[in-house]
SENU-420635 format. One record per residue (C-alpha): residue number from 1; y, x negated, z. Coordinates in Angstrom, 3 decimals, padded with zeros to 6 digits. Layout:
<martors>
- NUM, Y, X, Z .
...
</martors>
This chain:
<martors>
- 1, 000.000, 000.000, 000.000 .
- 2, 002.410, -002.801, 000.912 .
- 3, 001.607, -004.582, -002.343 .
- 4, 002.460, -001.435, -004.292 .
- 5, 005.920, -001.238, -002.650 .
- 6, 006.569, -004.930, -003.367 .
- 7, 005.658, -004.521, -007.029 .
- 8, 007.857, -001.414, -007.324 .
- 9, 010.766, -003.241, -005.702 .
- 10, 010.293, -006.234, -007.982 .
- 11, 010.135, -004.037, -011.080 .
- 12, 013.425, -002.411, -010.017 .
- 13, 015.224, -005.631, -008.999 .
- 14, 014.406, -007.860, -011.970 .
- 15, 016.320, -005.780, -014.572 .
- 16, 019.239, -005.478, -012.146 .
- 17, 019.317, -009.240, -011.613 .
- 18, 019.146, -009.917, -015.347 .
- 19, 021.892, -007.360, -015.989 .
- 20, 024.085, -008.919, -013.306 .
- 21, 023.562, -012.379, -014.809 .
- 22, 024.497, -011.185, -018.288 .
- 23, 027.570, -009.416, -016.906 .
- 24, 028.677, -012.590, -015.070 .
- 25, 028.199, -014.654, -018.209 .
- 26, 030.252, -012.275, -020.351 .
- 27, 032.909, -011.500, -017.748 .
- 28, 033.926, -015.097, -017.002 .
- 29, 035.163, -017.604, -019.543 .
- 30, 032.738, -020.471, -019.961 .
- 31, 034.015, -023.821, -018.696 .
- 32, 034.249, -025.387, -022.150 .
- 33, 036.143, -022.410, -023.589 .
- 34, 038.676, -022.499, -020.755 .
- 35, 039.581, -026.100, -021.662 .
- 36, 041.097, -024.946, -024.945 .
- 37, 043.865, -022.429, -025.418 .
- 38, 043.510, -020.475, -028.646 .
- 39, 046.524, -019.551, -030.789 .
- 40, 047.868, -016.129, -029.962 .
- 41, 048.787, -013.117, -032.036 .
- 42, 050.214, -009.686, -031.371 .
- 43, 051.864, -009.031, -028.020 .
- 44, 050.691, -012.342, -026.506 .
- 45, 052.344, -014.244, -029.359 .
- 46, 055.597, -012.307, -028.891 .
- 47, 055.602, -013.066, -025.163 .
- 48, 054.792, -016.735, -025.829 .
- 49, 057.672, -016.906, -028.319 .
- 50, 060.035, -015.265, -025.824 .
- 51, 059.083, -017.835, -023.178 .
- 52, 059.303, -020.694, -025.680 .
- 53, 062.742, -019.538, -026.844 .
- 54, 063.913, -019.310, -023.227 .
- 55, 062.541, -022.584, -021.861 .
- 56, 061.626, -024.899, -024.752 .
- 57, 063.660, -024.173, -027.892 .
- 58, 066.872, -025.786, -026.626 .
- 59, 065.153, -029.187, -026.895 .
- 60, 062.143, -028.668, -029.172 .
- 61, 063.915, -026.392, -031.657 .
- 62, 063.845, -022.684, -032.355 .
- 63, 061.389, -023.328, -035.216 .
- 64, 059.319, -025.936, -033.290 .
- 65, 061.041, -028.667, -035.345 .
- 66, 062.058, -030.973, -032.455 .
- 67, 065.198, -033.038, -032.290 .
- 68, 066.464, -035.161, -035.173 .
- 69, 065.064, -038.685, -035.367 .
- 70, 062.576, -037.885, -032.632 .
- 71, 060.749, -041.203, -033.112 .
- 72, 063.869, -043.322, -032.568 .
- 73, 065.199, -044.076, -029.099 .
- 74, 068.581, -042.679, -028.176 .
- 75, 071.375, -044.809, -026.686 .
- 76, 069.984, -044.156, -023.186 .
- 77, 066.584, -045.588, -024.231 .
- 78, 064.807, -042.245, -024.136 .
- 79, 063.097, -040.532, -027.021 .
- 80, 064.367, -037.200, -028.380 .
- 81, 062.151, -034.135, -027.957 .
- 82, 059.319, -034.173, -030.509 .
- 83, 058.476, -031.259, -032.778 .
- 84, 055.691, -028.894, -031.788 .
- 85, 054.890, -027.906, -035.349 .
- 86, 052.282, -029.790, -037.391 .
- 87, 054.712, -032.632, -038.180 .
- 88, 054.724, -033.725, -034.534 .
- 89, 051.986, -035.083, -032.322 .
- 90, 051.494, -032.178, -029.906 .
- 91, 048.222, -031.285, -031.614 .
- 92, 046.945, -034.823, -030.890 .
- 93, 046.825, -034.085, -027.135 .
- 94, 044.236, -032.082, -025.186 .
- 95, 045.393, -028.858, -023.577 .
- 96, 044.841, -030.213, -020.080 .
- 97, 047.416, -032.943, -020.828 .
- 98, 049.867, -030.515, -022.457 .
- 99, 049.646, -028.215, -019.435 .
- 100, 050.308, -031.141, -017.103 .
- 101, 053.342, -032.240, -019.154 .
- 102, 054.787, -028.741, -018.953 .
- 103, 054.092, -028.420, -015.234 .
- 104, 055.360, -031.811, -013.991 .
- 105, 057.334, -033.141, -016.945 .
- 106, 056.655, -036.453, -018.657 .
- 107, 056.554, -038.868, -015.731 .
- 108, 056.278, -042.635, -015.959 .
- 109, 053.204, -043.937, -014.147 .
- 110, 051.633, -040.469, -014.000 .
- 111, 051.202, -039.138, -017.530 .
- 112, 053.338, -041.715, -019.335 .
- 113, 053.492, -045.515, -019.159 .
- 114, 054.867, -046.933, -015.908 .
- 115, 058.651, -047.121, -016.010 .
- 116, 058.908, -044.642, -018.884 .
- 117, 061.791, -042.205, -018.567 .
- 118, 061.936, -038.856, -020.282 .
- 119, 064.235, -035.877, -020.467 .
- 120, 061.234, -033.512, -020.271 .
- 121, 061.780, -031.385, -017.149 .
- 122, 059.051, -029.925, -014.945 .
- 123, 058.432, -026.202, -015.377 .
- 124, 055.648, -025.799, -012.808 .
- 125, 057.899, -023.958, -010.368 .
- 126, 059.345, -021.771, -013.133 .
- 127, 056.377, -020.824, -015.309 .
- 128, 053.026, -019.495, -014.119 .
- 129, 049.770, -020.884, -015.503 .
- 130, 049.415, -017.762, -017.650 .
- 131, 052.952, -018.176, -019.022 .
- 132, 052.241, -021.818, -019.882 .
- 133, 049.100, -020.707, -021.724 .
- 134, 051.154, -018.118, -023.637 .
- 135, 053.692, -020.765, -024.687 .
- 136, 050.936, -023.091, -025.894 .
- 137, 049.194, -020.216, -027.672 .
- 138, 052.453, -019.404, -029.453 .
- 139, 052.990, -023.047, -030.475 .
- 140, 049.436, -023.253, -031.808 .
- 141, 049.924, -020.104, -033.863 .
- 142, 052.109, -022.205, -036.193 .
- 143, 049.499, -024.938, -036.764 .
- 144, 047.176, -025.079, -039.786 .
- 145, 043.464, -024.537, -039.190 .
- 146, 042.524, -028.221, -039.526 .
- 147, 045.026, -029.214, -036.808 .
- 148, 043.760, -026.413, -034.566 .
- 149, 040.161, -027.535, -034.973 .
- 150, 041.038, -031.189, -034.334 .
- 151, 043.018, -030.276, -031.211 .
- 152, 040.217, -027.993, -030.011 .
- 153, 037.709, -030.843, -030.305 .
- 154, 040.049, -033.172, -028.403 .
- 155, 040.505, -030.585, -025.672 .
- 156, 036.791, -029.868, -025.277 .
- 157, 035.993, -033.577, -024.843 .
- 158, 038.078, -033.670, -021.660 .
</martors>
């Protein structure tokens, strides 16, 4: 009799456990997928553009074009803001690094060579993680597919 109850319980619990496992797998982003931020469209793209226009465009350009002569040092020894379109090097960096640069700025000895000075401010106290992801998703929406794939591979190797 006891064996019959155990078998019945097992028959009932196994499908529930499998269902729960499948639900957990589908409900949570997988670790590798969360290392890469996909380009956005629709409402997310509009919100990313609004945030970009508010916080980034004054330096990086309203059309992601960056500042003029962005590869040549200014009189103060710093580099102008680079473009975020395909002509720049943003797509050469993994998302984890881009997020860090947005959160803490470009800091010598931390995420830049020691002694390096940059005009890139920190936005970590201004923008939430989700807002940073929206900005990056908006920027990526302007990149061609080959740049997106290359940047995705770089990001997933981190």
